[in-house]
Structures are given as C-alpha cells and as structure tokens.
N, CA and C atoms as an extended XYZ file, in Angstrom:
357
Properties=species:S:1:pos:R:3:atomname:S:1:resname:S:1:resid:I:1 pbc="F F F"
N       175.653      128.611      213.875 N   UNK     1
C       176.320      127.413      213.688 CA  UNK     1
C       176.033      126.388      214.995 C   UNK     1
N       175.247      126.161      215.956 N   UNK     2
C       174.331      125.154      215.754 CA  UNK     2
C       173.974      123.922      215.262 C   UNK     2
N       172.828      124.715      214.149 N   UNK     3
C       172.124      123.491      213.639 CA  UNK     3
C       173.525      123.060      212.313 C   UNK     3
N       174.560      123.740      212.553 N   UNK     4
C       175.725      123.457      210.740 CA  UNK     4
C       176.372      121.844      211.642 C   UNK     4
N       176.290      122.714      212.806 N   UNK     5
C       177.107      121.470      213.303 CA  UNK     5
C       176.373      120.433      213.869 C   UNK     5
N       175.051      119.947      213.397 N   UNK     6
C       174.313      119.169      213.654 CA  UNK     6
C       174.549      118.389      212.139 C   UNK     6
N       174.281      118.957      211.593 N   UNK     7
C       174.381      118.453      210.355 CA  UNK     7
C       175.908      118.307      209.983 C   UNK     7
N       176.881      118.481      210.616 N   UNK     8
C       178.090      117.799      209.942 CA  UNK     8
C       177.917      116.571      210.921 C   UNK     8
N       177.441      116.472      212.708 N   UNK     9
C       177.794      115.205      213.207 CA  UNK     9
C       176.904      114.205      212.814 C   UNK     9
N       175.497      114.648      211.738 N   UNK    10
C       174.376      113.495      210.969 CA  UNK    10
C       175.215      112.971      209.789 C   UNK    10
N       176.494      113.664      208.732 N   UNK    11
C       176.590      113.474      208.212 CA  UNK    11
C       177.798      112.477      208.131 C   UNK    11
N       178.433      112.801      209.564 N   UNK    12
C       179.709      111.916      209.764 CA  UNK    12
C       179.162      110.478      210.645 C   UNK    12
N       178.227      110.823      211.270 N   UNK    13
C       177.237      109.712      211.270 CA  UNK    13
C       177.215      108.454      210.316 C   UNK    13
N       176.224      108.584      209.282 N   UNK    14
C       175.557      108.318      208.264 CA  UNK    14
C       176.588      107.267      207.636 C   UNK    14
N       178.125      108.400      207.273 N   UNK    15
C       179.883      108.275      206.814 CA  UNK    15
C       179.993      107.153      207.409 C   UNK    15
N       180.016      106.966      208.366 N   UNK    16
C       180.719      106.130      209.318 CA  UNK    16
C       179.826      104.180      209.799 C   UNK    16
N       178.267      104.771      209.584 N   UNK    17
C       177.484      103.511      209.284 CA  UNK    17
C       177.093      102.687      207.901 C   UNK    17
N       177.553      103.262      206.744 N   UNK    18
C       177.745      102.714      205.534 CA  UNK    18
C       179.662      102.342      205.813 C   UNK    18
N       180.364      102.800      206.184 N   UNK    19
C       181.471      101.725      206.006 CA  UNK    19
C       181.863      100.699      206.587 C   UNK    19
N       180.760      100.923      208.200 N   UNK    20
C       180.627       99.695      208.527 CA  UNK    20
C       179.459       98.689      208.343 C   UNK    20
N       178.573       98.913      207.609 N   UNK    21
C       177.403       98.387      206.368 CA  UNK    21
C       178.613       97.575      205.385 C   UNK    21
N       179.682       98.486      204.600 N   UNK    22
C       180.183       97.474      203.641 CA  UNK    22
C       181.207       96.677      203.878 C   UNK    22
N       181.366       96.448      205.298 N   UNK    23
C       182.782       95.881      206.079 CA  UNK    23
C       181.650       94.747      206.007 C   UNK    23
N       180.750       94.533      206.588 N   UNK    24
C       180.203       93.346      207.356 CA  UNK    24
C       180.050       92.593      206.163 C   UNK    24
N       178.871       93.188      205.154 N   UNK    25
C       179.265       93.338      203.796 CA  UNK    25
C       180.230       91.582      203.213 C   UNK    25
N       181.312       92.291      202.624 N   UNK    26
C       181.973       92.491      201.723 CA  UNK    26
C       183.184       91.220      203.650 C   UNK    26
N       182.484       90.819      205.143 N   UNK    27
C       183.529       90.149      205.032 CA  UNK    27
C       182.683       89.038      205.957 C   UNK    27
N       181.356       89.108      205.136 N   UNK    28
C       180.748       88.179      205.200 CA  UNK    28
C       180.877       86.394      205.084 C   UNK    28
N       181.312       85.242      206.018 N   UNK    29
C       181.333       84.329      205.493 CA  UNK    29
C       180.349       83.722      204.364 C   UNK    29
N       181.006       83.049      203.690 N   UNK    30
C       180.202       82.170      202.755 CA  UNK    30
C       178.888       81.598      203.472 C   UNK    30
N       178.115       80.579      202.932 N   UNK    31
C       177.295       80.362      203.525 CA  UNK    31
C       177.284       79.128      204.011 C   UNK    31
N       176.309       77.842      204.316 N   UNK    32
C       176.665       77.016      204.161 CA  UNK    32
C       176.388       76.176      202.946 C   UNK    32
N       175.468       75.827      202.698 N   UNK    33
C       174.868       75.231      201.578 CA  UNK    33
C       175.464       75.263      200.082 C   UNK    33
N       176.379       74.095      199.546 N   UNK    34
C       176.824       73.976      199.013 CA  UNK    34
C       176.166       73.247      197.621 C   UNK    34
N       176.351       73.392      196.255 N   UNK    35
C       175.550       72.492      195.410 CA  UNK    35
C       176.741       72.528      194.627 C   UNK    35
N       176.830       71.098      194.396 N   UNK    36
C       177.670       69.745      192.844 CA  UNK    36
C       176.796       69.846      191.975 C   UNK    36
N       177.363       70.662      190.798 N   UNK    37
C       176.626       70.133      189.670 CA  UNK    37
C       177.561       69.540      188.608 C   UNK    37
N       176.845       68.889      187.731 N   UNK    38
C       178.284       67.962      186.125 CA  UNK    38
C       177.461       68.849      185.244 C   UNK    38
N       178.110       69.249      184.512 N   UNK    39
C       177.572       69.776      182.509 CA  UNK    39
C       176.489       70.814      183.030 C   UNK    39
N       176.201       71.011      184.079 N   UNK    40
C       175.071       72.346      184.114 CA  UNK    40
C       173.966       71.525      185.044 C   UNK    40
N       174.102       70.219      185.691 N   UNK    41
C       172.707       69.797      186.288 CA  UNK    41
C       173.403       68.741      187.525 C   UNK    41
N       172.032       69.488      188.467 N   UNK    42
C       173.231       69.929      189.851 CA  UNK    42
C       172.447       68.939      190.497 C   UNK    42
N       173.566       68.170      190.318 N   UNK    43
C       173.566       66.646      191.461 CA  UNK    43
C       173.480       66.518      193.066 C   UNK    43
N       173.959       67.362      193.480 N   UNK    44
C       173.736       67.733      194.938 CA  UNK    44
C       173.595       69.096      195.529 C   UNK    44
N       172.687       68.973      197.052 N   UNK    45
C       173.233       70.485      196.910 CA  UNK    45
C       172.582       70.400      198.261 C   UNK    45
N       173.949       70.246      199.347 N   UNK    46
C       173.969       70.240      200.799 CA  UNK    46
C       174.381       70.857      201.702 C   UNK    46
N       173.821       70.656      203.005 N   UNK    47
C       173.805       71.967      203.897 CA  UNK    47
C       175.544       71.212      204.432 C   UNK    47
N       176.100       72.129      204.293 N   UNK    48
C       177.557       71.442      205.419 CA  UNK    48
C       177.232       71.474      207.052 C   UNK    48
N       176.583       72.000      207.725 N   UNK    49
C       175.966       71.948      208.751 CA  UNK    49
C       175.861       70.802      209.257 C   UNK    49
N       174.888       70.391      208.068 N   UNK    50
C       174.277       68.888      209.204 CA  UNK    50
C       174.877       67.603      208.085 C   UNK    50
N       175.620       68.262      207.194 N   UNK    51
C       176.482       67.064      206.963 CA  UNK    51
C       177.320       66.122      207.725 C   UNK    51
N       177.522       64.371      207.563 N   UNK    52
C       178.657       63.713      208.564 CA  UNK    52
C       179.575       63.981      207.727 C   UNK    52
N       180.862       63.438      207.793 N   UNK    53
C       181.914       63.164      207.341 CA  UNK    53
C       181.664       61.999      206.327 C   UNK    53
N       181.845       62.215      205.034 N   UNK    54
C       181.816       61.074      203.908 CA  UNK    54
C       182.124       61.590      202.778 C   UNK    54
N       182.499       60.977      201.283 N   UNK    55
C       182.730       60.683      200.750 CA  UNK    55
C       181.959       60.751      199.604 C   UNK    55
N       181.959       61.373      198.667 N   UNK    56
C       181.136       61.421      197.258 CA  UNK    56
C       181.176       61.156      195.988 C   UNK    56
N       181.549       59.819      195.085 N   UNK    57
C       181.949       59.602      194.218 CA  UNK    57
C       180.624       59.708      192.884 C   UNK    57
N       181.140       61.002      191.724 N   UNK    58
C       180.605       61.153      190.926 CA  UNK    58
C       181.321       60.943      190.105 C   UNK    58
N       181.109       60.102      188.550 N   UNK    59
C       181.170       59.974      187.446 CA  UNK    59
C       181.384       60.266      186.596 C   UNK    59
N       181.374       60.365      185.218 N   UNK    60
C       182.313       61.301      183.776 CA  UNK    60
C       182.591       60.040      183.054 C   UNK    60
N       182.399       59.621      181.720 N   UNK    61
C       182.911       59.510      181.148 CA  UNK    61
C       183.655       58.022      181.243 C   UNK    61
N       183.947       57.528      182.376 N   UNK    62
C       184.306       56.525      182.929 CA  UNK    62
C       185.418       56.709      183.453 C   UNK    62
N       185.521       58.489      184.228 N   UNK    63
C       186.015       58.860      185.346 CA  UNK    63
C       185.583       59.419      186.010 C   UNK    63
N       186.229       59.071      187.140 N   UNK    64
C       185.749       59.951      188.938 CA  UNK    64
C       185.912       60.668      189.183 C   UNK    64
N       185.043       61.671      190.209 N   UNK    65
C       186.035       63.057      190.861 CA  UNK    65
C       185.373       61.727      192.127 C   UNK    65
N       186.238       61.752      193.292 N   UNK    66
C       186.060       61.721      195.400 CA  UNK    66
C       185.894       63.322      195.281 C   UNK    66
N       184.563       63.440      196.384 N   UNK    67
C       184.794       64.620      196.764 CA  UNK    67
C       184.652       64.028      198.461 C   UNK    67
N       185.297       64.963      199.628 N   UNK    68
C       185.281       64.707      200.425 CA  UNK    68
C       184.586       66.222      201.712 C   UNK    68
N       183.769       65.387      202.319 N   UNK    69
C       183.241       65.916      203.422 CA  UNK    69
C       183.548       65.461      204.973 C   UNK    69
N       184.224       66.936      205.586 N   UNK    70
C       184.574       66.744      206.838 CA  UNK    70
C       184.800       67.941      207.796 C   UNK    70
N       184.168       67.548      208.605 N   UNK    71
C       184.590       69.199      210.079 CA  UNK    71
C       183.417       70.188      209.002 C   UNK    71
N       182.550       70.156      208.432 N   UNK    72
C       181.554       71.335      208.085 CA  UNK    72
C       182.023       71.549      206.875 C   UNK    72
N       183.554       70.780      206.101 N   UNK    73
C       184.021       71.145      205.073 CA  UNK    73
C       183.778       70.856      203.725 C   UNK    73
N       184.371       70.891      202.393 N   UNK    74
C       183.721       69.657      201.563 CA  UNK    74
C       185.664       70.148      200.431 C   UNK    74
N       186.257       69.310      200.286 N   UNK    75
C       186.303       69.280      198.785 CA  UNK    75
C       187.339       68.316      197.856 C   UNK    75
N       187.948       68.616      196.208 N   UNK    76
C       188.123       67.152      195.916 CA  UNK    76
C       189.103       66.943      196.271 C   UNK    76
N       188.639       65.185      196.711 N   UNK    77
C       190.033       64.469      197.191 CA  UNK    77
C       190.464       63.683      196.342 C   UNK    77
N       189.815       62.959      195.378 N   UNK    78
C       190.471       62.468      194.336 CA  UNK    78
C       189.963       62.809      193.008 C   UNK    78
N       191.079       63.249      191.531 N   UNK    79
C       190.302       63.238      190.317 CA  UNK    79
C       190.612       62.379      189.469 C   UNK    79
N       189.971       61.573      188.078 N   UNK    80
C       190.744       61.222      187.087 CA  UNK    80
C       190.314       61.833      186.598 C   UNK    80
N       191.343       63.233      186.162 N   UNK    81
C       191.736       63.635      185.306 CA  UNK    81
C       193.501       64.375      185.498 C   UNK    81
N       193.889       64.557      183.820 N   UNK    82
C       195.294       65.054      183.786 CA  UNK    82
C       195.727       65.872      184.624 C   UNK    82
N       194.822       67.362      184.645 N   UNK    83
C       195.889       68.458      185.597 CA  UNK    83
C       195.482       68.145      187.647 C   UNK    83
N       195.064       67.755      187.961 N   UNK    84
C       194.781       67.918      189.484 CA  UNK    84
C       194.041       69.457      189.537 C   UNK    84
N       193.769       70.538      189.120 N   UNK    85
C       193.993       71.461      189.041 CA  UNK    85
C       192.712       71.597      190.477 C   UNK    85
N       191.339       70.751      190.699 N   UNK    86
C       190.513       70.528      190.939 CA  UNK    86
C       191.030       69.990      192.667 C   UNK    86
N       191.605       68.783      192.537 N   UNK    87
C       192.273       69.059      193.922 CA  UNK    87
C       193.050       69.648      194.404 C   UNK    87
N       193.737       70.311      193.825 N   UNK    88
C       195.004       71.174      194.251 CA  UNK    88
C       194.087       72.968      194.462 C   UNK    88
N       193.023       72.731      194.456 N   UNK    89
C       191.922       74.756      195.233 CA  UNK    89
C       192.491       73.999      196.275 C   UNK    89
N       192.037       73.009      197.078 N   UNK    90
C       191.860       72.562      198.450 CA  UNK    90
C       190.375       73.362      199.009 C   UNK    90
N       190.245       73.021      199.535 N   UNK    91
C       188.944       73.453      200.664 CA  UNK    91
C       188.250       74.827      200.272 C   UNK    91
N       187.070       74.047      200.089 N   UNK    92
C       185.949       75.012      199.307 CA  UNK    92
C       185.969       76.395      200.338 C   UNK    92
N       186.423       77.702      199.743 N   UNK    93
C       186.089       78.900      200.630 CA  UNK    93
C       185.194       79.661      199.667 C   UNK    93
N       185.976       80.633      198.895 N   UNK    94
C       185.509       81.753      198.385 CA  UNK    94
C       185.016       81.521      196.860 C   UNK    94
N       186.051       80.652      195.862 N   UNK    95
C       186.169       80.107      194.880 CA  UNK    95
C       185.453       79.011      194.830 C   UNK    95
N       184.662       78.646      193.798 N   UNK    96
C       184.423       77.549      193.344 CA  UNK    96
C       185.609       76.144      193.238 C   UNK    96
N       185.060       74.867      192.801 N   UNK    97
C       185.882       74.105      193.135 CA  UNK    97
C       185.687       73.868      191.644 C   UNK    97
N       186.386       73.640      190.482 N   UNK    98
C       185.873       73.155      189.198 CA  UNK    98
C       186.782       72.049      188.578 C   UNK    98
N       186.258       70.879      187.706 N   UNK    99
C       187.387       70.144      187.283 CA  UNK    99
C       186.557       70.204      186.331 C   UNK    99
N       187.201       70.906      184.566 N   UNK   100
C       187.051       71.284      184.218 CA  UNK   100
C       186.958       69.361      182.743 C   UNK   100
N       187.966       69.028      182.896 N   UNK   101
C       188.041       67.699      181.828 CA  UNK   101
C       186.145       66.779      182.515 C   UNK   101
N       186.056       67.061      183.507 N   UNK   102
C       184.556       66.157      184.360 CA  UNK   102
C       183.858       66.789      184.153 C   UNK   102
N       183.343       68.373      183.610 N   UNK   103
C       182.401       69.277      183.864 CA  UNK   103
C       181.910       69.364      185.242 C   UNK   103
N       182.416       69.206      185.908 N   UNK   104
C       182.044       69.357      187.236 CA  UNK   104
C       182.253       70.536      188.221 C   UNK   104
N       181.739       70.865      189.360 N   UNK   105
C       181.479       71.846      190.144 CA  UNK   105
C       181.117       71.988      191.258 C   UNK   105
N       181.753       71.934      192.543 N   UNK   106
C       181.072       72.506      193.963 CA  UNK   106
C       181.351       74.157      194.541 C   UNK   106
N       180.262       74.378      194.132 N   UNK   107
C       180.127       75.912      194.830 CA  UNK   107
C       179.165       76.016      195.811 C   UNK   107
N       179.454       77.201      197.074 N   UNK   108
C       177.968       77.567      197.616 CA  UNK   108
C       177.248       78.515      196.435 C   UNK   108
N       175.993       77.752      197.401 N   UNK   109
C       174.599       78.547      196.773 CA  UNK   109
C       174.548       79.719      197.365 C   UNK   109
N       173.761       80.689      196.955 N   UNK   110
C       173.741       82.288      197.694 CA  UNK   110
C       172.758       81.416      198.158 C   UNK   110
N       171.767       82.892      199.431 N   UNK   111
C       170.840       82.964      200.784 CA  UNK   111
C       169.638       82.364      199.484 C   UNK   111
N       169.180       82.198      198.729 N   UNK   112
C       168.619       82.432      197.995 CA  UNK   112
C       167.824       81.408      197.370 C   UNK   112
N       169.139       80.145      197.390 N   UNK   113
C       168.807       78.997      196.910 CA  UNK   113
C       169.599       78.541      195.416 C   UNK   113
N       169.279       80.008      194.731 N   UNK   114
C       170.066       79.297      193.876 CA  UNK   114
C       171.750       79.988      193.413 C   UNK   114
N       172.494       79.039      192.357 N   UNK   115
C       173.585       78.845      192.215 CA  UNK   115
C       174.290       80.701      192.372 C   UNK   115
N       175.129       80.657      193.160 N   UNK   116
C       175.899       81.581      193.691 CA  UNK   116
C       176.854       82.175      192.489 C   UNK   116
N       176.800       81.329      191.402 N   UNK   117
C       177.521       82.271      189.910 CA  UNK   117
C       176.447       82.262      189.226 C   UNK   117
N       175.942       83.419      187.966 N   UNK   118
C       175.307       83.283      187.396 CA  UNK   118
C       175.300       81.902      186.273 C   UNK   118
N       174.922       81.591      185.617 N   UNK   119
C       174.693       80.635      183.940 CA  UNK   119
C       174.856       81.311      182.649 C   UNK   119
C-alpha cells in the first residue's frame, strides 16, 4: 500500500512539473534580437535591448519603409505601399511585421541567431 502511494505521488510530481514546464515555454517572451530582411537578404540584425531610439529607412524600387526603434521596441512607422498592413500591425510582438509590396520582413530571431521563421 505504501509503495502504491509513493508511485502516485511521484507520478503527480512529474505531471505537475511537466505542466509548469509547458507553461513556461509557451509564455516565454520573445527574444531581443531582431532581423530586418528584404527579398530574403538580411539587412540588419539588431539587439533591441542595446539600440538607442532611432529610425531606419529601407528603400525598394523607389519606395521607402521607415522603421522606428523606440524604448526597446520596433515597428513600421511609414511605408510607401498601397495597403499599409505593415504599419497597422503595430509594434513587433509575436508575429513578424511584413510589407509584401516592398518585400520587407521584421521578425525576432530565435536563440541560435537563425531566423525565427524557416524559409
């Protein structure tokens, strides 16, 4: 009887530990390393925790995107594209900011330094 109780306690501890581990992994905040790429080529790799407030202008076939870094966050401030979906995305959080007409992507890099989204 004592042996059965011990196994139940061990199983319960393992189950609770697995749940806690899953919650930690799922709620893990994104990294601070961001890549800005255009047409598959990485233009910038930035550590938002070390970047000062500034804007970056990226040109593509006569059109421009203005990217703003402010208070350790990044977003598309201005864009010469017809729909402005990239601007309406807001600050970079979980999903990448994409400007399809200008082939520009802003996304968090994974911890190994590779892009967060496989190409």
